[in-house]
Backbone bond lengths (Angstrom), bond angles and torsions (degrees), N, CA, C in turn:
res aa  C-N    CA-C-N  psi(-1)  N-CA   C-N-CA  omega(-1)  CA-C   N-CA-C  phi
1 M - - - 1.413 - - 1.397 113.88 -
2 T 1.336 116.69 135.65 1.440 123.92 -177.23 1.569 112.85 -64.02
3 T 1.230 112.26 128.26 1.544 110.99 170.68 1.516 105.01 -136.05
4 L 1.338 126.92 0.20 1.364 125.14 171.66 1.497 108.06 -109.37
5 T 1.388 120.15 136.23 1.349 123.53 -176.35 1.536 115.69 -117.25
6 P 1.288 126.29 133.38 1.458 119.05 175.84 1.554 112.59 -55.80
7 V 1.441 113.46 153.06 1.287 117.69 -170.91 1.596 105.17 -109.14
8 G 1.283 126.49 121.10 1.504 119.20 178.22 1.538 108.47 94.04
9 P 1.299 114.43 161.04 1.480 118.49 173.03 1.492 117.13 -69.51
10 H 1.285 116.68 152.28 1.421 120.58 179.75 1.533 113.61 -141.91
11 S 1.333 115.17 145.28 1.384 113.45 168.32 1.565 113.39 -92.23
12 V 1.243 111.44 161.43 1.557 115.60 -179.78 1.531 107.12 -135.39
13 Q 1.358 112.64 116.71 1.468 121.53 173.14 1.572 105.32 -81.72
14 A 1.386 116.05 80.89 1.449 119.52 -167.36 1.499 116.92 -84.33
15 H 1.301 119.21 139.67 1.478 127.41 169.24 1.473 114.18 -91.98
16 V 1.216 117.45 116.46 1.527 123.46 -178.79 1.535 108.93 -106.98
17 H 1.388 117.68 134.09 1.395 123.61 -177.04 1.478 110.31 -139.26
18 H 1.334 116.50 128.25 1.527 120.77 176.47 1.417 111.53 -122.10
19 R 1.308 121.77 138.35 1.485 121.90 171.21 1.454 112.00 -141.29
20 R 1.410 120.13 131.19 1.448 121.65 169.03 1.536 110.27 -110.30
21 T 1.346 120.50 154.57 1.313 126.44 -172.43 1.486 114.93 -111.84
22 R 1.316 119.75 -19.06 1.387 123.18 -176.12 1.510 112.73 -141.50
23 P 1.280 121.95 154.07 1.521 129.87 -10.79 1.486 111.18 -61.71
24 F 1.283 121.43 -20.27 1.422 123.06 174.08 1.613 113.17 -139.20
25 A 1.150 119.49 160.52 1.419 126.28 175.44 1.578 118.52 -62.65
26 Y 1.176 120.71 125.30 1.554 120.49 179.32 1.547 105.37 -150.75
27 E 1.333 115.28 132.34 1.434 118.92 176.27 1.440 112.84 -152.94
28 F 1.347 113.70 161.16 1.480 117.95 -176.19 1.475 107.19 -161.48
29 A 1.409 117.10 150.98 1.336 119.59 175.62 1.488 110.58 -136.54
30 H 1.391 119.69 153.81 1.444 121.30 172.33 1.457 109.88 -155.51
31 R 1.401 114.25 172.95 1.545 117.48 179.12 1.502 104.50 -110.41
32 T 1.374 112.27 153.18 1.512 119.17 174.21 1.440 107.88 -147.31
33 T 1.251 117.32 168.71 1.567 120.88 175.83 1.500 104.29 -107.74
34 M 1.372 115.04 129.74 1.504 125.85 179.81 1.500 105.21 -128.30
35 W 1.292 115.40 166.75 1.400 123.78 -174.16 1.560 114.37 -130.61
36 L 1.329 121.90 131.79 1.456 120.03 -178.80 1.601 103.00 -112.71
37 V 1.262 114.74 120.06 1.514 118.88 -171.06 1.587 108.21 -140.75
38 D 1.320 110.74 160.17 1.421 118.78 171.75 1.540 110.98 -84.30
39 I 1.360 119.27 128.02 1.472 119.84 -171.06 1.448 113.67 -64.67
40 T 1.432 117.10 -16.31 1.382 118.03 179.29 1.491 114.84 -71.29
41 D 1.333 114.91 -19.58 1.563 122.10 179.07 1.508 111.39 -151.02
42 P 1.441 113.02 66.22 1.440 111.96 -163.86 1.625 113.59 -69.65
43 N 1.348 111.74 -13.00 1.521 114.80 -177.27 1.538 110.03 -93.92
44 S 1.213 121.99 9.06 1.546 128.34 -174.39 1.409 107.60 -61.33
45 A 1.485 116.05 -23.81 1.519 112.74 -176.17 1.553 115.42 -84.65
46 F 1.460 113.85 -8.19 1.341 119.44 -171.49 1.514 114.10 -119.46
47 P 1.395 116.78 121.19 1.482 122.87 175.13 1.565 103.40 -56.55
48 R 1.326 111.99 153.14 1.601 118.30 -174.55 1.613 105.68 -64.40
49 W 1.236 114.57 -33.76 1.559 119.51 -173.20 1.624 111.84 -78.02
50 L 1.369 108.71 -9.77 1.493 113.49 175.44 1.473 111.77 -104.26
51 R 1.432 119.48 -6.84 1.467 112.37 -171.96 1.583 111.46 -74.63
52 P 1.168 131.86 -9.60 1.517 127.35 174.27 1.733 100.62 -65.00
53 L 1.282 120.65 -29.00 1.373 121.34 176.92 1.579 119.04 -98.24
54 A 1.295 117.28 -9.32 1.433 123.11 -177.38 1.592 112.36 -169.41
55 S 1.352 108.92 106.92 1.439 115.76 -179.36 1.550 107.64 -146.59
56 L 1.283 117.13 164.32 1.499 121.11 170.98 1.449 106.45 -134.53
57 R 1.358 111.32 121.02 1.523 127.89 178.17 1.274 124.59 -101.95
58 S 1.258 124.03 142.91 1.526 125.01 -172.83 1.514 105.40 -69.91
59 R 1.313 118.37 -43.23 1.566 118.66 -178.70 1.462 115.83 -56.58
60 D 1.368 121.76 -18.43 1.477 125.51 178.12 1.373 111.33 -76.65
61 H 1.361 123.74 -3.99 1.479 123.29 -173.55 1.468 111.84 -141.67
62 F 1.472 112.19 143.29 1.300 121.51 179.61 1.603 116.09 75.40
63 T 1.383 109.19 -75.98 1.476 120.97 -177.66 1.581 107.81 -130.37
64 H 1.416 120.54 160.51 1.327 114.56 -179.12 1.442 120.34 -82.87
65 D 1.546 116.59 -1.74 1.316 122.08 -176.21 1.464 112.82 -75.07
66 R 1.388 121.82 170.74 1.504 125.13 177.12 1.494 118.36 -90.53
67 R 1.272 123.14 18.51 1.422 124.09 -179.61 1.584 103.31 -70.17
68 P 1.464 108.52 145.40 1.471 116.05 176.70 1.521 117.35 -45.56
69 L 1.279 120.81 144.07 1.455 125.72 176.27 1.551 107.44 -54.80
70 P 1.272 124.19 -44.92 1.404 122.05 -176.65 1.647 111.97 -57.82
71 D 1.293 117.66 -42.52 1.452 126.58 170.60 1.516 112.53 -54.16
72 K 1.348 110.52 -46.47 1.586 113.76 -177.06 1.668 111.82 -69.50
73 V 1.336 108.61 -43.12 1.415 104.20 172.39 1.501 122.78 -60.39
74 R 1.377 106.49 -38.28 1.474 113.68 174.86 1.440 117.50 -59.77
75 T 1.452 116.33 -41.97 1.399 124.15 177.01 1.519 113.24 -63.88
76 F 1.405 117.68 -34.56 1.411 124.96 178.92 1.505 102.31 -63.12
77 L 1.330 112.71 -66.89 1.562 121.10 -173.52 1.527 110.96 -44.81
78 D 1.394 121.03 -48.01 1.378 119.01 178.96 1.451 116.90 -71.65
79 A 1.310 122.09 -29.44 1.313 125.10 177.86 1.724 110.36 -73.88
80 Q 1.284 113.40 -22.02 1.515 117.42 172.70 1.476 113.22 -95.57
81 D 1.394 117.65 7.93 1.432 118.42 177.95 1.646 114.47 62.48
82 L 1.338 112.95 28.66 1.469 119.11 -174.55 1.484 109.28 -88.58
83 P 1.264 122.18 125.43 1.598 127.21 -174.33 1.536 107.74 -77.90
84 W 1.297 124.13 11.05 1.412 119.54 -172.72 1.604 108.87 -78.16
85 R 1.299 115.13 136.37 1.490 120.77 177.81 1.483 111.01 -75.26
86 A 1.223 116.71 -29.58 1.451 120.87 -172.47 1.503 120.86 38.41
87 D 1.344 109.58 48.90 1.632 118.04 -178.21 1.658 104.30 -59.46
88 R 1.181 117.30 -33.56 1.441 116.59 179.89 1.593 105.82 -133.23
89 V 1.318 115.04 133.44 1.491 117.73 178.57 1.635 103.92 -132.62
90 L 1.379 109.89 125.96 1.445 116.66 171.36 1.615 112.69 -105.77
91 M 1.242 109.28 133.73 1.519 109.87 -178.72 1.475 109.41 -116.06
92 L 1.384 111.26 137.96 1.499 123.85 171.79 1.495 110.56 -107.19
93 A 1.424 112.33 112.63 1.397 117.70 -172.55 1.592 111.16 -147.71
94 N 1.340 111.84 170.37 1.569 119.69 168.65 1.450 102.11 -93.62
95 A 1.544 108.00 150.97 1.378 117.76 -179.56 1.552 107.83 -93.79
96 R 1.277 108.99 156.58 1.501 120.44 173.05 1.616 105.99 -74.02
97 S 1.230 116.85 136.06 1.366 123.98 172.80 1.613 118.05 -139.26
98 L 1.254 113.91 127.83 1.568 120.61 -173.83 1.528 109.31 52.90
99 G 1.209 118.98 37.09 1.522 119.63 167.09 1.484 109.15 95.59
100 Y 1.487 117.89 -0.61 1.497 116.50 -175.55 1.495 108.68 -123.70
101 V 1.201 122.57 147.28 1.437 131.12 162.82 1.438 115.97 -145.06
102 F 1.375 118.82 141.56 1.498 125.32 171.87 1.567 104.13 -132.87
103 N 1.175 115.62 131.19 1.309 122.05 173.56 1.653 116.27 -127.01
104 P 1.167 113.38 88.97 1.562 116.53 176.85 1.579 113.09 -43.70
105 L 1.380 110.78 -46.85 1.423 115.44 -175.35 1.497 108.28 -145.08
106 T 1.332 120.47 119.89 1.470 124.29 169.94 1.642 111.99 -107.31
107 T 1.152 116.25 123.78 1.516 120.93 -175.43 1.484 111.36 -105.60
108 Y 1.370 113.09 129.10 1.465 113.77 174.74 1.462 110.57 -117.79
109 F 1.327 121.95 126.15 1.414 126.78 179.91 1.522 108.17 -103.56
110 C 1.435 114.54 113.92 1.441 120.95 -168.05 1.461 110.90 -105.07
111 F 1.494 119.05 118.39 1.411 120.26 -176.46 1.546 108.53 -114.75
112 D 1.217 108.50 161.43 1.535 122.02 177.49 1.571 107.06 -87.67
113 S 1.260 123.73 -178.50 1.461 129.49 -174.63 1.514 112.29 -72.04
114 T 1.276 113.65 -17.32 1.496 124.04 -175.16 1.645 105.87 -90.84
115 G 1.257 118.08 -10.55 1.596 122.49 -171.07 1.411 114.14 87.88
116 K 1.491 117.59 6.52 1.567 114.39 176.55 1.354 114.03 -84.13
117 L 1.328 112.80 132.40 1.507 120.85 179.28 1.514 110.86 -63.29
118 E 1.228 119.62 119.37 1.461 123.30 179.20 1.534 114.54 -90.87
119 G 1.384 111.04 -34.13 1.434 116.02 -173.97 1.486 110.89 179.08
120 V 1.385 115.43 177.30 1.494 120.14 -173.69 1.435 106.81 -136.41
121 L 1.296 122.46 130.19 1.488 122.27 168.79 1.583 110.64 -96.67
122 A 1.255 120.65 131.11 1.424 123.57 176.26 1.553 109.52 -111.12
123 E 1.383 117.57 103.65 1.466 124.42 -176.91 1.474 110.02 -98.26
124 V 1.439 112.60 119.29 1.393 118.79 -170.55 1.673 108.86 -112.07
125 H 1.209 110.48 131.31 1.606 117.35 171.32 1.422 109.24 -109.46
126 N 1.324 116.83 147.93 1.431 120.55 170.92 1.625 105.90 -114.98
127 T 1.325 109.84 179.18 1.501 115.65 -171.36 1.556 108.32 -84.25
128 Y 1.377 113.27 2.96 1.532 113.27 178.80 1.577 111.46 -102.25
129 G 1.362 113.23 10.59 1.516 121.04 176.87 1.558 110.90 84.65
130 E 1.313 119.57 13.30 1.485 122.51 179.41 1.480 111.17 -90.09
131 R 1.293 117.17 160.35 1.588 121.59 -179.35 1.500 108.76 -139.89
132 H 1.303 114.78 144.20 1.515 120.49 172.60 1.539 108.19 -150.70
133 C 1.245 114.03 149.05 1.488 119.84 -177.99 1.438 111.74 -129.67
134 Y 1.309 117.98 131.50 1.398 127.60 173.99 1.535 113.00 -104.78
135 A 1.300 113.74 132.49 1.489 122.23 175.47 1.435 113.32 -87.21
136 L 1.298 125.12 127.66 1.439 123.40 -173.76 1.521 108.84 -123.13
137 P 1.381 120.72 107.10 1.376 117.63 167.75 1.506 114.44 -59.65
138 V 1.302 121.53 163.72 1.401 125.12 178.60 1.452 120.50 -125.09
139 E 1.277 115.06 21.45 1.501 124.01 -175.42 1.501 107.55 -67.27
140 T 1.503 116.83 -31.07 1.420 116.92 179.27 1.537 102.32 -113.89
141 R 1.287 110.53 176.47 1.431 119.04 179.41 1.453 115.36 -73.06
142 T 1.331 117.98 -30.44 1.451 120.20 -179.52 1.662 105.25 -130.41
143 T 1.290 114.52 139.11 1.498 119.62 177.53 1.433 107.44 -111.22
144 S 1.225 111.81 144.10 1.645 126.72 -179.61 1.416 106.84 -112.55
145 V 1.315 116.36 126.24 1.511 122.56 171.36 1.571 104.65 -132.52
146 E 1.258 113.37 154.50 1.419 121.13 172.72 1.606 111.87 -84.79
147 K 1.387 109.72 132.46 1.401 113.33 -177.39 1.501 111.70 -65.44
148 E 1.379 120.40 131.62 1.408 126.63 -171.01 1.539 108.79 -126.68
149 F 1.280 122.88 -4.44 1.472 116.67 -159.94 1.679 99.97 -142.46
150 Y 1.349 108.04 138.76 1.453 119.92 175.64 1.562 112.35 -77.07
151 V 1.248 117.80 117.52 1.462 124.35 -177.58 1.532 112.08 -116.58
152 S 1.386 114.45 -69.39 1.427 116.70 174.36 1.557 111.51 -90.22
153 P 1.289 115.36 145.64 1.562 113.45 175.15 1.406 113.43 -83.39
154 F 1.335 112.73 10.84 1.480 116.60 175.38 1.537 111.19 -107.48
155 F 1.183 120.04 4.15 1.600 121.48 -178.53 1.619 103.26 -133.78
156 A 1.299 110.94 141.14 1.354 120.45 173.43 1.482 114.79 -76.85
157 V 1.252 119.37 161.84 1.459 124.51 -175.46 1.607 102.82 -87.23
158 E 1.190 113.95 73.54 1.629 116.86 -179.83 1.495 100.48 -162.25
159 G 1.342 113.10 159.73 1.403 124.32 171.83 1.591 110.03 115.42
160 R 1.371 113.96 -160.68 1.528 117.91 -178.42 1.524 107.11 -134.52
161 Y 1.286 116.00 131.73 1.506 119.65 164.05 1.546 111.24 -91.26
162 D 1.295 111.27 134.54 1.497 122.37 164.77 1.549 111.31 -104.99
163 I 1.131 114.22 117.24 1.511 117.75 -169.86 1.614 109.67 -124.11
164 R 1.371 110.25 130.40 1.473 113.67 179.23 1.642 112.81 -128.59
165 T 1.257 115.21 127.42 1.529 112.79 -176.54 1.484 108.10 -122.70
166 R 1.247 117.07 156.04 1.368 126.25 177.83 1.600 111.15 -146.08
167 L 1.307 116.93 133.09 1.496 124.23 177.94 1.543 105.13 -140.19
168 D 1.301 111.28 130.38 1.547 116.96 172.35 1.548 105.75 -140.98
169 D 1.305 113.18 -164.14 1.517 111.52 -178.83 1.477 119.06 -81.81
170 T 1.363 115.13 -4.24 1.470 126.62 -179.55 1.527 118.84 -112.67
171 A 1.317 118.82 -26.76 1.479 119.01 -168.03 1.582 106.43 -160.10
172 V 1.332 113.17 161.08 1.470 120.92 174.44 1.587 105.15 -137.73
173 T 1.432 105.05 148.21 1.493 114.34 -178.74 1.436 111.24 -139.23
174 V 1.314 128.13 135.62 1.444 126.74 173.05 1.718 99.24 -125.53
175 A 1.181 123.02 128.89 1.445 123.85 173.32 1.502 112.51 -135.56
176 I 1.334 113.53 129.50 1.495 119.92 -172.58 1.521 111.76 -127.00
177 S 1.314 112.86 140.81 1.452 117.10 173.63 1.489 107.59 -126.24
178 L 1.267 117.02 145.12 1.484 122.99 174.37 1.587 111.37 -116.40
179 S 1.160 112.80 115.65 1.538 122.61 172.54 1.506 116.54 -101.31
180 Q 1.289 114.67 132.49 1.487 121.93 173.26 1.609 110.83 -141.71
181 S 1.334 111.80 130.58 1.414 123.05 -177.82 1.583 106.28 64.48
182 D 1.352 119.82 37.67 1.399 123.71 -177.08 1.448 120.41 60.45
183 E 1.318 114.76 35.28 1.501 130.77 -170.03 1.481 107.62 -142.73
184 T 1.424 116.86 123.96 1.425 120.60 177.50 1.577 105.57 -81.09
185 V 1.271 107.35 115.96 1.598 116.72 -174.24 1.458 111.72 -103.07
186 F 1.405 120.58 -16.86 1.483 120.04 -176.43 1.394 108.75 -158.54
187 T 1.330 119.66 146.61 1.384 123.62 176.58 1.586 105.62 -139.54
188 A 1.320 115.95 148.26 1.463 120.03 179.43 1.575 101.42 -147.59
189 S 1.371 115.26 153.20 1.274 125.23 173.41 1.607 115.78 -155.04
190 V 1.329 116.65 156.86 1.435 123.44 174.90 1.485 107.56 -143.10
191 N 1.186 113.36 133.07 1.503 119.70 -176.13 1.511 109.22 -160.41
192 G 1.281 111.46 145.45 1.575 122.73 -176.83 1.481 117.28 -172.90
193 A 1.230 118.26 153.69 1.475 128.64 178.52 1.543 105.36 -69.33
194 L 1.348 114.95 146.39 1.541 123.15 177.97 1.525 101.90 -91.06
195 E 1.364 115.90 138.89 1.548 117.58 169.52 1.465 101.26 -138.36
196 P 1.424 110.43 125.37 1.398 122.85 179.05 1.542 114.49 -45.10
197 A 1.350 116.20 131.85 1.541 116.28 -171.27 1.522 105.88 -90.34
198 T 1.372 116.31 82.50 1.465 121.26 161.30 1.527 111.86 -71.26
199 T 1.341 115.09 174.85 1.388 116.75 178.32 1.521 111.27 -64.19
200 L 1.376 109.26 -41.62 1.543 116.92 -173.48 1.565 106.31 -69.96
201 S 1.354 116.20 -45.91 1.482 117.02 -170.82 1.603 106.47 -71.45
202 T 1.326 115.73 -32.65 1.535 113.58 177.45 1.533 112.97 -70.91
203 L 1.338 121.45 -34.26 1.335 121.86 179.53 1.542 106.56 -68.10
204 S 1.318 113.38 -41.48 1.580 116.06 177.94 1.460 110.47 -58.30
205 A 1.313 117.73 -44.21 1.500 123.18 -178.07 1.540 110.16 -60.77
206 V 1.269 115.29 -43.46 1.382 123.53 -177.12 1.604 111.48 -68.86
207 V 1.329 118.55 -42.25 1.401 120.39 -177.17 1.542 103.98 -73.94
208 R 1.372 122.51 -33.40 1.464 119.69 -173.80 1.536 102.15 -69.27
209 N 1.306 121.55 -38.54 1.540 123.00 -175.62 1.531 110.12 -134.22
210 P 1.293 120.72 75.86 1.388 125.18 -173.81 1.448 116.45 -63.85
211 L 1.336 121.92 -30.45 1.481 131.29 -167.24 1.506 108.57 -128.60
212 P 1.344 123.73 54.62 1.354 121.57 -175.39 1.483 114.38 -67.21
213 S 1.360 122.04 -36.18 1.487 118.49 -176.14 1.559 106.96 -71.58
214 Q 1.451 118.20 -37.57 1.366 120.93 179.68 1.433 110.01 -59.42
215 R 1.310 119.78 -47.79 1.391 128.59 -179.61 1.583 112.41 -54.72
216 V 1.410 112.14 -49.93 1.405 113.18 -173.77 1.523 111.52 -74.12
217 A 1.321 116.14 -29.37 1.534 118.02 173.57 1.489 109.36 -62.95
218 A 1.353 117.26 -41.66 1.473 119.79 -173.48 1.526 107.87 -72.27
219 L 1.310 119.65 -34.87 1.516 120.74 -179.16 1.574 103.87 -65.26
220 I 1.334 116.47 -51.15 1.524 117.53 -176.09 1.581 111.76 -49.42
221 R 1.376 116.26 -49.35 1.311 122.61 175.52 1.565 119.29 -66.22
222 W 1.350 120.14 -29.26 1.330 126.35 171.55 1.550 110.31 -69.34
223 H 1.271 120.89 -50.41 1.387 120.68 178.52 1.561 111.46 -68.84
224 G 1.324 118.07 -29.21 1.541 113.80 172.57 1.420 109.55 -64.33
225 I 1.335 121.32 -42.03 1.392 122.61 -178.33 1.561 111.65 -58.97
226 R 1.320 114.46 -43.56 1.501 119.73 178.84 1.497 108.81 -66.28
227 L 1.274 128.85 -38.48 1.459 129.15 170.60 1.496 110.01 -60.32
228 W 1.317 122.99 -52.25 1.416 124.45 177.63 1.499 114.18 -56.39
229 L 1.341 117.70 -40.94 1.488 125.66 175.59 1.585 106.78 -57.22
230 R 1.132 119.94 -34.22 1.562 124.45 -177.10 1.593 105.03 -92.45
231 R 1.242 119.10 22.43 1.440 128.68 173.21 1.542 118.20 54.13
232 L 1.316 115.82 30.29 1.401 118.57 172.89 1.643 112.96 -66.00
233 P 1.164 112.57 128.69 1.482 115.39 -175.34 1.635 114.13 -60.22
234 V 1.264 116.38 137.55 1.344 119.00 173.91 1.472 116.30 -92.23
235 I 1.465 116.84 129.66 1.431 119.96 -174.95 1.679 105.81 -92.73
236 A 1.351 117.08 126.39 1.458 121.44 -178.26 1.518 105.74 -57.72
237 R 1.289 117.45 146.09 1.511 123.47 179.67 1.627 102.53 -92.61
238 R 1.360 103.05 134.32 1.549 114.58 176.30 1.457 109.84 -99.13
239 P 1.302 117.35 159.51 1.368 123.25 177.35 1.590 111.21 -55.37
240 H 1.315 117.45 143.70 1.486 120.64 -179.48 1.473 112.08 -116.18
241 Q 1.323 120.52 121.02 1.437 122.47 172.49 1.491 105.70 -102.28
242 P 1.471 109.47 121.00 1.432 115.39 -179.26 1.627 112.29 -63.18
243 P 1.267 117.27 148.89 1.527 120.28 177.07 1.659 107.24 -62.90
244 E 1.288 109.42 164.26 1.518 113.64 179.31 1.482 105.05 -66.07
245 G 1.382 110.43 143.36 1.473 120.24 -173.36 1.460 116.50 86.30
246 M 1.369 118.03 5.48 1.421 121.42 174.24 1.505 112.17 -120.46
247 A 1.281 115.10 -11.64 1.497 121.87 -170.07 1.536 110.15 -77.75
């Protein structure tokens, strides 16, 4: 269980890997730039002159209003009757660039005042503009939750996610597997080393990958087209009711 937390904002040169196993095997991997920040000051990583190319905004998470992120996290935790104090919350997310952001998964690591990890929030966005958040206790190494949100048009909203997270002073990992009918049908992971976000390292990260959200959104659509061309059946999207604390 995590008890040591990184100090200050960090960039993460993240490695993303997806693999499906039925009705045929299909996998891909790519790299992207993500940011690990304290939600009390999410833009501390970015000099003001760089924020058109990299910023983290409250309205891109949980609800569309501009309330501070700590207020939104607190509202969600209370609405879900979760006892976490969340004295410190670190968020792993993609940055907004040139007015656009897409975060397939935003992960919130919630710590108490002693630095003990109380739990993790996994906020999922789909390409239809919808949002959902799963609360993950951390008493065991892997947390299981029922799938409740339409993400891929090629998977029904059914089955179980098994989610494992890890954060220490050097690296972060989030690994997810989806089981349907007692078979693992999909796995995904994101992991990368933490680099302290100095002005120079932040500028270097942005120059290396200036449009991360645009690239991720384009890759999702490209792989969707490839799966569709292989005649993978499309599952109709059903209306989504956000969980309490996200409406």
